[in-house]
N, C-alpha and C positions, 0 to 999 in steps of 0.2 A: 544465704549470702553466694556458698562456694560452688553449691553444684547447680547453682543458674549463670556462673560467669562458665564451667566447663560448657552445657548444654550450650550455649551460645558459641565457642570457640569451635565445638563438633559442630555445629549449625552451618557454621559460615564455611570451616573446612570443609561443609560435605558440598556448601550451593558450588564451590572453587571449583570440586572437582566434578561438578557436573560441567559448569562453566564449559572447562577445561575439555574435558569430552565433547559437548556442544561444539566447541571453533575446530578440535580436531576434525568431526564429520564435515566440516565447513569447508575445511583448507582440503581435503581428501576428493572431495567433486559426490559426498553421499547426497548432495540436493537438487544436483545439479539439471536433471532432466524427469520433470514434474509430471508432464500431459504423456509422455513420449507411452508407459506403460497402461496407461487410462483409453489411449486413442487404441495400440497396439491390436485392443482384441476386433473391432472393429474393419479390418483391414481379411481378407478372404487369404487364401492361401493362392497361391500359383501353380505350386504341381502339388498334385493327390499323393496320396502315399500309394505305395505298389501293394500292399498288404491288404488295403481298400478293395483294390479290383479286383483280389483275388479271392478275400471274401461274399464280393458281392455275386462275381461269375458261380463260383460255388455255392449259391444262393439258390439263383439260376436256375441252377441245372437242377435239384434236388425237389424246388418246386413243380418243375414240369413233367417227372417221373410221377 
């Protein structure tokens, strides 16, 4: 009977720890922006990187020779 009480107490403490961690994450703003990362991939970059332009030019020059 003593082990049941010990396990019950341990499980209640563990559940309280998880509840505290969830509430802390909720207050710190962890779940504020739910749709932002999912939609971000749909938008194109407005400025192309300079390294991709240089790679394209070098590939065009080598294919002509």
